[in-house]
N, CA, C and O atoms as a GROMACS GRO file, in nm:
protein
  184
    1UNK      N    1   0.032  -0.101  -0.004
    1UNK     CA    2  -0.082  -0.020  -0.003
    1UNK      C    3   0.085   0.136  -0.033
    1UNK      O    4   0.087   0.216  -0.126
    2UNK      N    5   0.190   0.123   0.075
    2UNK     CA    6   0.275   0.236   0.047
    2UNK      C    7   0.332   0.253  -0.044
    2UNK      O    8   0.389   0.361  -0.057
    3UNK      N    9   0.337   0.202  -0.097
    3UNK     CA   10   0.433   0.183  -0.243
    3UNK      C   11   0.306   0.257  -0.330
    3UNK      O   12   0.347   0.327  -0.423
    4UNK      N   13   0.144   0.251  -0.315
    4UNK     CA   14   0.081   0.242  -0.452
    4UNK      C   15   0.110   0.455  -0.447
    4UNK      O   16   0.145   0.544  -0.525
    5UNK      N   17   0.066   0.442  -0.303
    5UNK     CA   18   0.039   0.604  -0.220
    5UNK      C   19   0.212   0.695  -0.282
    5UNK      O   20   0.237   0.815  -0.281
    6UNK      N   21   0.274   0.612  -0.317
    6UNK     CA   22   0.452   0.700  -0.362
    6UNK      C   23   0.386   0.758  -0.433
    6UNK      O   24   0.346   0.874  -0.433
    7UNK      N   25   0.359   0.597  -0.557
    7UNK     CA   26   0.337   0.639  -0.687
    7UNK      C   27   0.233   0.753  -0.743
    7UNK      O   28   0.255   0.838  -0.829
    8UNK      N   29   0.147   0.737  -0.690
    8UNK     CA   30  -0.003   0.870  -0.677
    8UNK      C   31   0.075   0.952  -0.667
    8UNK      O   32   0.074   1.043  -0.750
    9UNK      N   33   0.181   0.949  -0.549
    9UNK     CA   34   0.253   1.115  -0.529
    9UNK      C   35   0.301   1.130  -0.631
    9UNK      O   36   0.283   1.249  -0.657
   10UNK      N   37   0.369   1.070  -0.735
   10UNK     CA   38   0.534   1.050  -0.796
   10UNK      C   39   0.468   1.104  -0.887
   10UNK      O   40   0.539   1.187  -0.943
   11UNK      N   41   0.328   1.095  -0.947
   11UNK     CA   42   0.259   1.073  -1.114
   11UNK      C   43   0.160   1.214  -1.069
   11UNK      O   44   0.137   1.295  -1.158
   12UNK      N   45   0.114   1.234  -0.954
   12UNK     CA   46   0.073   1.432  -0.889
   12UNK      C   47   0.175   1.504  -0.919
   12UNK      O   48   0.171   1.606  -0.987
   13UNK      N   49   0.292   1.445  -0.860
   13UNK     CA   50   0.395   1.555  -0.891
   13UNK      C   51   0.378   1.594  -1.075
   13UNK      O   52   0.325   1.688  -1.135
   14UNK      N   53   0.452   1.467  -1.120
   14UNK     CA   54   0.406   1.502  -1.296
   14UNK      C   55   0.320   1.549  -1.289
   14UNK      O   56   0.297   1.626  -1.195
   15UNK      N   57   0.240   1.525  -1.381
   15UNK     CA   58   0.134   1.550  -1.375
   15UNK      C   59   0.153   1.730  -1.350
   15UNK      O   60   0.188   1.780  -1.457
   16UNK      N   61   0.140   1.826  -1.248
   16UNK     CA   62   0.182   1.964  -1.142
   16UNK      C   63   0.285   2.014  -1.283
   16UNK      O   64   0.262   2.100  -1.368
   17UNK      N   65   0.403   1.924  -1.267
   17UNK     CA   66   0.476   2.053  -1.399
   17UNK      C   67   0.456   1.945  -1.510
   17UNK      O   68   0.551   1.916  -1.584
   18UNK      N   69   0.348   1.892  -1.521
   18UNK     CA   70   0.403   1.892  -1.715
   18UNK      C   71   0.298   2.014  -1.727
   18UNK      O   72   0.328   2.108  -1.801
   19UNK      N   73   0.116   2.018  -1.623
   19UNK     CA   74   0.039   2.125  -1.640
   19UNK      C   75   0.133   2.231  -1.624
   19UNK      O   76   0.072   2.337  -1.637
   20UNK      N   77   0.273   2.253  -1.598
   20UNK     CA   78   0.351   2.453  -1.568
   20UNK      C   79   0.316   2.429  -1.709
   20UNK      O   80   0.241   2.479  -1.793
   21UNK      N   81   0.441   2.286  -1.699
   21UNK     CA   82   0.490   2.324  -1.875
   21UNK      C   83   0.385   2.351  -1.979
   21UNK      O   84   0.384   2.472  -2.002
   22UNK      N   85   0.281   2.278  -2.062
   22UNK     CA   86   0.151   2.389  -2.093
   22UNK      C   87   0.138   2.448  -2.087
   22UNK      O   88   0.097   2.526  -2.173
   23UNK      N   89   0.164   2.470  -1.957
   23UNK     CA   90   0.060   2.621  -1.922
   23UNK      C   91   0.193   2.738  -2.064
   23UNK      O   92   0.185   2.787  -2.177
   24UNK      N   93   0.272   2.729  -1.974
   24UNK     CA   94   0.392   2.790  -2.035
   24UNK      C   95   0.431   2.785  -2.167
   24UNK      O   96   0.436   2.877  -2.250
   25UNK      N   97   0.459   2.668  -2.178
   25UNK     CA   98   0.452   2.639  -2.416
   25UNK      C   99   0.309   2.763  -2.462
   25UNK      O  100   0.321   2.819  -2.571
   26UNK      N  101   0.195   2.794  -2.382
   26UNK     CA  102   0.099   2.845  -2.419
   26UNK      C  103   0.130   2.998  -2.398
   26UNK      O  104   0.159   3.081  -2.484
   27UNK      N  105   0.118   3.017  -2.259
   27UNK     CA  106   0.255   3.199  -2.311
   27UNK      C  107   0.291   3.202  -2.366
   27UNK      O  108   0.193   3.191  -2.441
   28UNK      N  109   0.389   3.213  -2.447
   28UNK     CA  110   0.564   3.172  -2.486
   28UNK      C  111   0.450   3.188  -2.641
   28UNK      O  112   0.468   3.294  -2.700
   29UNK      N  113   0.310   3.064  -2.724
   29UNK     CA  114   0.291   3.047  -2.848
   29UNK      C  115   0.188   3.202  -2.819
   29UNK      O  116   0.207   3.309  -2.876
   30UNK      N  117   0.143   3.189  -2.777
   30UNK     CA  118   0.015   3.288  -2.730
   30UNK      C  119   0.136   3.502  -2.751
   30UNK      O  120   0.084   3.612  -2.770
   31UNK      N  121   0.267   3.475  -2.738
   31UNK     CA  122   0.344   3.615  -2.679
   31UNK      C  123   0.401   3.614  -2.857
   31UNK      O  124   0.407   3.734  -2.884
   32UNK      N  125   0.441   3.537  -2.980
   32UNK     CA  126   0.512   3.502  -3.022
   32UNK      C  127   0.445   3.494  -3.153
   32UNK      O  128   0.492   3.488  -3.266
   33UNK      N  129   0.256   3.498  -3.088
   33UNK     CA  130   0.142   3.491  -3.215
   33UNK      C  131   0.150   3.687  -3.138
   33UNK      O  132   0.200   3.746  -3.234
   34UNK      N  133   0.138   3.748  -3.077
   34UNK     CA  134   0.021   3.847  -3.023
   34UNK      C  135   0.215   3.981  -3.101
   34UNK      O  136   0.180   4.070  -3.178
   35UNK      N  137   0.321   3.978  -3.080
   35UNK     CA  138   0.413   3.945  -3.163
   35UNK      C  139   0.389   4.006  -3.344
   35UNK      O  140   0.356   4.088  -3.430
   36UNK      N  141   0.432   3.900  -3.307
   36UNK     CA  142   0.366   3.879  -3.532
   36UNK      C  143   0.233   4.007  -3.556
   36UNK      O  144   0.221   4.130  -3.562
   37UNK      N  145   0.158   3.894  -3.563
   37UNK     CA  146   0.059   4.056  -3.562
   37UNK      C  147   0.066   4.179  -3.507
   37UNK      O  148   0.005   4.268  -3.567
   38UNK      N  149   0.137   4.214  -3.388
   38UNK     CA  150   0.216   4.335  -3.406
   38UNK      C  151   0.214   4.368  -3.451
   38UNK      O  152   0.133   4.448  -3.499
   39UNK      N  153   0.362   4.311  -3.488
   39UNK     CA  154   0.484   4.286  -3.702
   39UNK      C  155   0.417   4.380  -3.786
   39UNK      O  156   0.446   4.493  -3.825
   40UNK      N  157   0.310   4.296  -3.806
   40UNK     CA  158   0.180   4.311  -3.899
   40UNK      C  159   0.127   4.425  -3.952
   40UNK      O  160   0.109   4.470  -4.065
   41UNK      N  161   0.102   4.468  -3.806
   41UNK     CA  162   0.042   4.551  -3.738
   41UNK      C  163   0.058   4.702  -3.812
   41UNK      O  164  -0.004   4.778  -3.886
   42UNK      N  165   0.200   4.690  -3.730
   42UNK     CA  166   0.262   4.832  -3.794
   42UNK      C  167   0.297   4.769  -3.890
   42UNK      O  168   0.326   4.667  -3.828
   43UNK      N  169   0.331   4.733  -4.049
   43UNK     CA  170   0.374   4.740  -4.152
   43UNK      C  171   0.296   4.805  -4.242
   43UNK      O  172   0.306   4.892  -4.329
   44UNK      N  173   0.201   4.717  -4.184
   44UNK     CA  174   0.042   4.766  -4.255
   44UNK      C  175   0.041   4.905  -4.238
   44UNK      O  176   0.103   4.959  -4.330
   45UNK      N  177   0.003   4.970  -4.172
   45UNK     CA  178   0.013   5.116  -4.117
   45UNK      C  179   0.116   5.263  -4.182
   45UNK      O  180   0.095   5.381  -4.210
   46UNK      N  181   0.249   5.154  -4.183
   46UNK     CA  182   0.325   5.255  -4.266
   46UNK      C  183   0.384   5.212  -4.376
   46UNK      O  184   0.447   5.290  -4.447
   0.00000   0.00000   0.00000
């Protein structure tokens, strides 16, 4: 039983890490796309 709880704890830790990684990836992608749209807008106006 102790082994099972240890595995579940390890999985939850990994799950949190992957969730943080996914959120971080989304933020990075969003910032990149935002910069691209911003650059396009400036090139269109000038």
